[in-house]
Every structure is written in C-alpha cells, then in structure tokens.
MOPAC internal coordinates of N, CA, C and O (Angstrom, degrees):
PM7 1SCF
backbone

  N    0.0000 0     0.00 0     0.00 0    0    0    0
  C    1.4412 1     0.00 0     0.00 0    1    0    0
  C    1.5558 1   107.80 1     0.00 0    2    1    0
  O    1.2310 1   120.17 1   -32.64 1    3    2    1
  N    1.3170 1   117.27 1   147.36 1    3    2    1
  C    1.4695 1   122.25 1   176.66 1    5    3    2
  C    1.5575 1   106.78 1  -126.41 1    6    5    3
  O    1.2310 1   122.89 1   -23.36 1    7    6    5
  N    1.3064 1   112.07 1   156.64 1    7    6    5
  C    1.4441 1   116.57 1   175.52 1    9    7    6
  C    1.6031 1   106.92 1  -148.34 1   10    9    7
  O    1.2310 1   120.07 1   -12.82 1   11   10    9
  N    1.2666 1   117.47 1   167.18 1   11   10    9
  C    1.4310 1   123.41 1   176.95 1   13   11   10
  C    1.5158 1   110.87 1  -108.94 1   14   13   11
  O    1.2310 1   120.92 1   -20.47 1   15   14   13
  N    1.2854 1   115.85 1   159.53 1   15   14   13
  C    1.4672 1   122.21 1   176.08 1   17   15   14
  C    1.4680 1   108.88 1  -126.03 1   18   17   15
  O    1.2310 1   120.72 1   -54.53 1   19   18   17
  N    1.3331 1   116.24 1   125.47 1   19   18   17
  C    1.4640 1   122.74 1   177.02 1   21   19   18
  C    1.5248 1   108.56 1  -103.67 1   22   21   19
  O    1.2310 1   121.86 1   -66.93 1   23   22   21
  N    1.2830 1   114.05 1   113.07 1   23   22   21
  C    1.4582 1   121.53 1  -176.07 1   25   23   22
  C    1.5168 1   109.97 1    97.76 1   26   25   23
  O    1.2310 1   122.29 1   -43.56 1   27   26   25
  N    1.3620 1   113.21 1   136.44 1   27   26   25
  C    1.4837 1   118.11 1  -174.59 1   29   27   26
  C    1.5712 1   109.80 1  -118.81 1   30   29   27
  O    1.2310 1   120.67 1  -145.06 1   31   30   29
  N    1.2920 1   116.33 1    34.94 1   31   30   29
  C    1.4588 1   120.42 1  -179.53 1   33   31   30
  C    1.5795 1   110.40 1   -87.87 1   34   33   31
  O    1.2310 1   121.16 1    15.68 1   35   34   33
  N    1.2855 1   115.39 1  -164.32 1   35   34   33
  C    1.4407 1   122.79 1  -175.05 1   37   35   34
  C    1.5131 1   112.64 1   -58.43 1   38   37   35
  O    1.2310 1   120.09 1   134.07 1   39   38   37
  N    1.3347 1   117.44 1   -45.93 1   39   38   37
  C    1.4929 1   119.56 1  -176.44 1   41   39   38
  C    1.4848 1   109.53 1   -70.37 1   42   41   39
  O    1.2310 1   119.31 1   151.55 1   43   42   41
  N    1.2986 1   118.93 1   -28.45 1   43   42   41
  C    1.4943 1   119.88 1   176.13 1   45   43   42
  C    1.4906 1   111.91 1   -63.30 1   46   45   43
  O    1.2310 1   119.66 1   143.38 1   47   46   45
  N    1.3658 1   118.25 1   -36.62 1   47   46   45
  C    1.3950 1   121.15 1   177.75 1   49   47   46
  C    1.5441 1   111.09 1   -67.99 1   50   49   47
  O    1.2310 1   121.58 1   142.47 1   51   50   49
  N    1.2987 1   114.58 1   -37.53 1   51   50   49
  C    1.4813 1   117.95 1   177.80 1   53   51   50
  C    1.5607 1   110.58 1   -64.95 1   54   53   51
  O    1.2310 1   120.35 1   136.09 1   55   54   53
  N    1.3115 1   116.94 1   -43.91 1   55   54   53
  C    1.4713 1   122.56 1   177.15 1   57   55   54
  C    1.5016 1   110.66 1   -63.97 1   58   57   55
  O    1.2310 1   119.54 1   137.72 1   59   58   57
  N    1.3010 1   118.47 1   -42.28 1   59   58   57
  C    1.4423 1   119.66 1  -176.48 1   61   59   58
  C    1.4891 1   110.99 1   -70.02 1   62   61   59
  O    1.2310 1   119.00 1   145.66 1   63   62   61
  N    1.3676 1   119.52 1   -34.34 1   63   62   61
  C    1.4344 1   118.64 1   172.06 1   65   63   62
  C    1.5067 1   114.00 1   -65.56 1   66   65   63
  O    1.2310 1   120.03 1   142.07 1   67   66   65
  N    1.2495 1   117.54 1   -37.93 1   67   66   65
  C    1.4800 1   122.35 1   177.67 1   69   67   66
  C    1.5192 1   110.36 1   -64.73 1   70   69   67
  O    1.2310 1   121.19 1   134.52 1   71   70   69
  N    1.3660 1   115.34 1   -45.48 1   71   70   69
  C    1.4343 1   119.25 1   176.29 1   73   71   70
  C    1.5035 1   115.82 1   -60.48 1   74   73   71
  O    1.2310 1   121.99 1   135.43 1   75   74   73
  N    1.3376 1   113.80 1   -44.57 1   75   74   73
  C    1.4768 1   119.85 1   176.28 1   77   75   74
  C    1.5552 1   112.42 1   -60.07 1   78   77   75
  O    1.2310 1   121.13 1   139.36 1   79   78   77
  N    1.2922 1   115.45 1   -40.64 1   79   78   77
  C    1.4610 1   119.18 1   179.16 1   81   79   78
  C    1.5210 1   110.84 1   -65.41 1   82   81   79
  O    1.2310 1   121.32 1   152.06 1   83   82   81
  N    1.3297 1   115.07 1   -27.94 1   83   82   81
  C    1.4713 1   118.04 1   178.76 1   85   83   82
  C    1.5317 1   113.49 1   -87.75 1   86   85   83
  O    1.2310 1   120.72 1  -177.58 1   87   86   85
  N    1.3296 1   116.23 1     2.42 1   87   86   85
  C    1.4641 1   119.49 1   177.97 1   89   87   86
  C    1.5302 1   114.01 1    87.28 1   90   89   87
  O    1.2310 1   120.24 1  -172.98 1   91   90   89
  N    1.3320 1   117.15 1     7.02 1   91   90   89
  C    1.5090 1   120.95 1   178.67 1   93   91   90
  C    1.5696 1   108.52 1   -93.01 1   94   93   91
  O    1.2310 1   123.82 1   -48.43 1   95   94   93
  N    1.3451 1   110.28 1   131.57 1   95   94   93
  C    1.4601 1   116.93 1   179.77 1   97   95   94
  C    1.4929 1   112.01 1   -89.85 1   98   97   95
  O    1.2310 1   121.72 1   -32.94 1   99   98   97
  N    1.3090 1   114.31 1   147.06 1   99   98   97
  C    1.4999 1   120.21 1   173.15 1  101   99   98
  C    1.4363 1   108.27 1   -78.58 1  102  101   99
  O    1.2310 1   120.78 1   -57.34 1  103  102  101
  N    1.3260 1   116.12 1   122.66 1  103  102  101
  C    1.4728 1   120.37 1  -177.63 1  105  103  102
  C    1.5640 1   110.95 1   -91.55 1  106  105  103
  O    1.2310 1   121.36 1   148.43 1  107  106  105
  N    1.3594 1   115.00 1   -31.57 1  107  106  105
  C    1.4640 1   118.21 1  -176.29 1  109  107  106
  C    1.5024 1   107.49 1  -160.28 1  110  109  107
  O    1.2310 1   121.35 1   -23.95 1  111  110  109
  N    1.2947 1   115.02 1   156.05 1  111  110  109
  C    1.4502 1   126.08 1   175.11 1  113  111  110
  C    1.5368 1   108.69 1  -130.00 1  114  113  111
  O    1.2310 1   122.52 1   -44.73 1  115  114  113
  N    1.2906 1   112.78 1   135.27 1  115  114  113
  C    1.5590 1   121.16 1  -178.50 1  117  115  114
  C    1.5317 1   106.20 1  -131.36 1  118  117  115
  O    1.2310 1   120.42 1   -50.67 1  119  118  117
  N    1.3110 1   116.80 1   129.33 1  119  118  117
  C    1.4925 1   117.78 1   172.32 1  121  119  118
  C    1.6057 1   104.35 1  -155.99 1  122  121  119
  O    1.2310 1   123.42 1   -29.62 1  123  122  121
  N    1.3657 1   111.04 1   150.38 1  123  122  121
  C    1.4633 1   116.00 1   175.75 1  125  123  122
  C    1.5365 1   113.37 1   -68.34 1  126  125  123
  O    1.2310 1   120.03 1   157.41 1  127  126  125
  N    1.3224 1   117.55 1   -22.59 1  127  126  125
  C    1.4019 1   122.71 1   176.13 1  129  127  126
  C    1.5864 1   113.47 1   -93.16 1  130  129  127
  O    1.2310 1   119.40 1   -70.58 1  131  130  129
  N    1.2448 1   118.75 1   109.42 1  131  130  129
  C    1.4128 1   122.76 1  -177.89 1  133  131  130
  C    1.5318 1   110.29 1   -59.01 1  134  133  131
  O    1.2310 1   119.44 1   140.20 1  135  134  133
  N    1.3103 1   118.68 1   -39.80 1  135  134  133
  C    1.4802 1   124.63 1  -179.70 1  137  135  134
  C    1.5023 1   110.00 1   -61.18 1  138  137  135
  O    1.2310 1   119.86 1   134.06 1  139  138  137
  N    1.3380 1   117.87 1   -45.94 1  139  138  137
  C    1.4674 1   122.82 1  -179.48 1  141  139  138
  C    1.5348 1   109.51 1   -66.12 1  142  141  139
  O    1.2310 1   120.16 1   135.49 1  143  142  141
  N    1.3028 1   117.30 1   -44.51 1  143  142  141
  C    1.4756 1   120.70 1   179.76 1  145  143  142
  C    1.4850 1   109.97 1   -64.31 1  146  145  143
  O    1.2310 1   117.81 1   139.47 1  147  146  145
  N    1.2840 1   121.77 1   -40.53 1  147  146  145
  C    1.5101 1   122.41 1  -178.58 1  149  147  146
  C    1.5604 1   107.28 1   -68.22 1  150  149  147
  O    1.2310 1   120.13 1   138.13 1  151  150  149
  N    1.2829 1   117.36 1   -41.87 1  151  150  149
  C    1.5089 1   119.06 1   178.30 1  153  151  150
  C    1.5623 1   111.90 1   -63.16 1  154  153  151
  O    1.2310 1   122.47 1   139.89 1  155  154  153
  N    1.2815 1   112.87 1   -40.11 1  155  154  153
  C    1.5177 1   118.26 1   177.49 1  157  155  154
  C    1.5733 1   109.42 1   -64.09 1  158  157  155
  O    1.2310 1   122.00 1   137.71 1  159  158  157
  N    1.3272 1   113.77 1   -42.29 1  159  158  157
  C    1.4836 1   119.22 1  -173.36 1  161  159  158
  C    1.5937 1   106.86 1   -68.67 1  162  161  159
  O    1.2310 1   120.06 1   143.42 1  163  162  161
  N    1.3017 1   117.50 1   -36.58 1  163  162  161
  C    1.4559 1   120.51 1   177.09 1  165  163  162
  C    1.5114 1   111.17 1   -62.33 1  166  165  163
  O    1.2310 1   120.17 1   141.38 1  167  166  165
  N    1.3018 1   117.27 1   -38.62 1  167  166  165
  C    1.4355 1   120.98 1  -176.29 1  169  167  166
  C    1.5283 1   111.05 1   -77.84 1  170  169  167
  O    1.2310 1   119.09 1   134.74 1  171  170  169
  N    1.3228 1   119.34 1   -45.26 1  171  170  169
  C    1.5202 1   122.95 1  -168.62 1  173  171  170
  C    1.5158 1   110.01 1  -105.74 1  174  173  171
  O    1.2310 1   117.59 1   172.41 1  175  174  173
  N    1.2756 1   122.19 1    -7.59 1  175  174  173
  C    1.4998 1   121.82 1   172.52 1  177  175  174
  C    1.5434 1   111.50 1    52.97 1  178  177  175
  O    1.2310 1   120.99 1  -117.95 1  179  178  177
  N    1.3777 1   115.71 1    62.05 1  179  178  177
  C    1.5036 1   115.29 1   177.82 1  181  179  178
  C    1.5415 1   110.81 1   -65.46 1  182  181  179
  O    1.2310 1   121.89 1   -17.78 1  183  182  181
  N    1.3029 1   113.99 1   162.22 1  183  182  181
  C    1.4792 1   121.15 1   178.66 1  185  183  182
  C    1.5118 1   108.27 1   -65.23 1  186  185  183
  O    1.2310 1   120.22 1   145.19 1  187  186  185
  N    1.2885 1   117.18 1   -34.81 1  187  186  185
  C    1.5277 1   121.13 1  -176.39 1  189  187  186
  C    1.4853 1   107.01 1  -139.53 1  190  189  187
  O    1.2310 1   122.54 1   -47.82 1  191  190  189
  N    1.3233 1   112.74 1   132.18 1  191  190  189
  C    1.4909 1   124.10 1   175.66 1  193  191  190
  C    1.5278 1   109.96 1  -142.09 1  194  193  191
  O    1.2310 1   120.91 1   -55.91 1  195  194  193
  N    1.2760 1   115.86 1   124.09 1  195  194  193
  C    1.4561 1   118.69 1  -178.80 1  197  195  194
  C    1.4740 1   108.65 1  -139.06 1  198  197  195
  O    1.2310 1   120.10 1   180.00 1  199  198  197

C-alpha cells in the first residue's frame, strides 16, 4: 500500500515513521516549502517527488 503526505513538518515525520513501521510506503510528499519537502524526500524516499 502507498500513501501521500501533505506537509513536511514535525508531525509528518512522526506519521511517516508510523506508516513505515506498518509496511506502508510513502508515495508522494507535498509541502509549500521546497526545502522541507526535499529534506523529507531524502529521508523517506517517496515514490514521487517533484
């Protein structure tokens, strides 16, 4: 299963860790801050990042 994350702040990291532990892959990350989105993408390797 894949899911997307909207927002790359602190709570997004908490949610991403929980999803990862459950075997769910991050399919996409969206954030208004390109810097935060890139940092999140480097850490969690979403299927799609643009």
